[in-house]
N, C-alpha and C positions, 0 to 999 in steps of 0.2 A: 745697413751697409750707410745709412745718410749719412752726413758730414756735416757740421753744427753750422751756423753762421745763414745771413743771409747772404742776395744779389737782387741787381732788378736793372733798369735802364741809365738811376742817373752814377753808373758804378762804383755802386758799395760792392765793399768786399763778398768774396763770401771765406769762413775761416771755413780754413781744411784742419780736420781733426788729428789727420795725417796724414801723410803725404801717398801711401797704398790704397787711404778708401778713395772712394767713387764719392765728389761728390752734384751732390743732389744742389739746383738752384730754382727757390722758390719763390713768392711775390710776382714782380709784373712780368716775366720770362711767355710766354718765348722772345730772345732778343735775340737781334745782332750783334750786340757788341758787349763787354762783362769784363768782370778781373775773378780772379779769383785771388789767395793769398792760401797759403803751402802758411802750417806752423813751421818750426824749428823743429822739428824729427831729423836726427842725422840721418843723409843718403852714403853711405861710405867711397872712397876712391873708387874709383871703375864700374860702381852701377848704378840700377836702372831702377826706376819705380816708377809707376804707370798706375793712374785714377783714373775714374770715367767724369765726364761732368754733362750731365742731361737737362735737354733745353729739345721742348720740342720743336724749335723751329727748323731745327737742322733734316735738311733729308741726304742721299745718304750718296748722291752724287754731290752735295758741296761742298765745298772751301773752306779752309781755316784757315783762319792766318793768326799766329804767338806773340808772342812775347815778353822777354823778360824786361820788366818795367822798374825793376828795385828789388833788392832784399838777398841776391843773393851771396855769402861772401864769399863766391870763386867766378871769377874769368873760366875758367871752365865747366861750367854749367851747363847746358845745354835746354831745350826741350821741344817737343815738337809732337805732331798727333799720328798719335800709330796707329787709330783706328772710326771712321764715321761710317756712321749709321743711321736709321729714321729714325728721331729723338735723341742724339746723345752720342758723341766724344771723346775719345779717351787722351788722354796727352803722359808722356812720355817725361820723364825725368832724367838728365843725362850726367850722370856727377862724370866727367872728364881729365877733375885732378889729382893730386897727387897728395891732394889732403881733406876730409870728409865735408860733405855741404852739410852746412847746418845755420844757416840762415831761412828764413821765410823769408819765399819768394813770390813774390807779386806778378800772376800773369796776366797780362789782357790780351784778347780775343778777339774777334772779330770771323761774322760767318761770311763768306760772298757762294751768294744763292746757284743756284745753275739750272736751267733747267736740260729734263728729259732725265 
């Protein structure tokens, strides 16, 4: 279930085939920062979708910071990290808007390393 596309330290996009599939980050990863571009799959009002980002730089104790850079067609769409594990983290897209989210969302991330 790897997504198609590329990502690297220079900030090139990962094109996620579906917001509900996992995103494999090939190329020059592990990386401390990057961005992910979802496709424009429809996410119904009030719905959530979660996908996995694979990044061997990530440890289970790390903090992942996310933001929506652009692409969302609604101010009611949020993204958050729902799980962090060794080698991966899950991103959940939450549509709190009254209508469907149909934009291709660009999500930026940063990994903060935590000792312990």
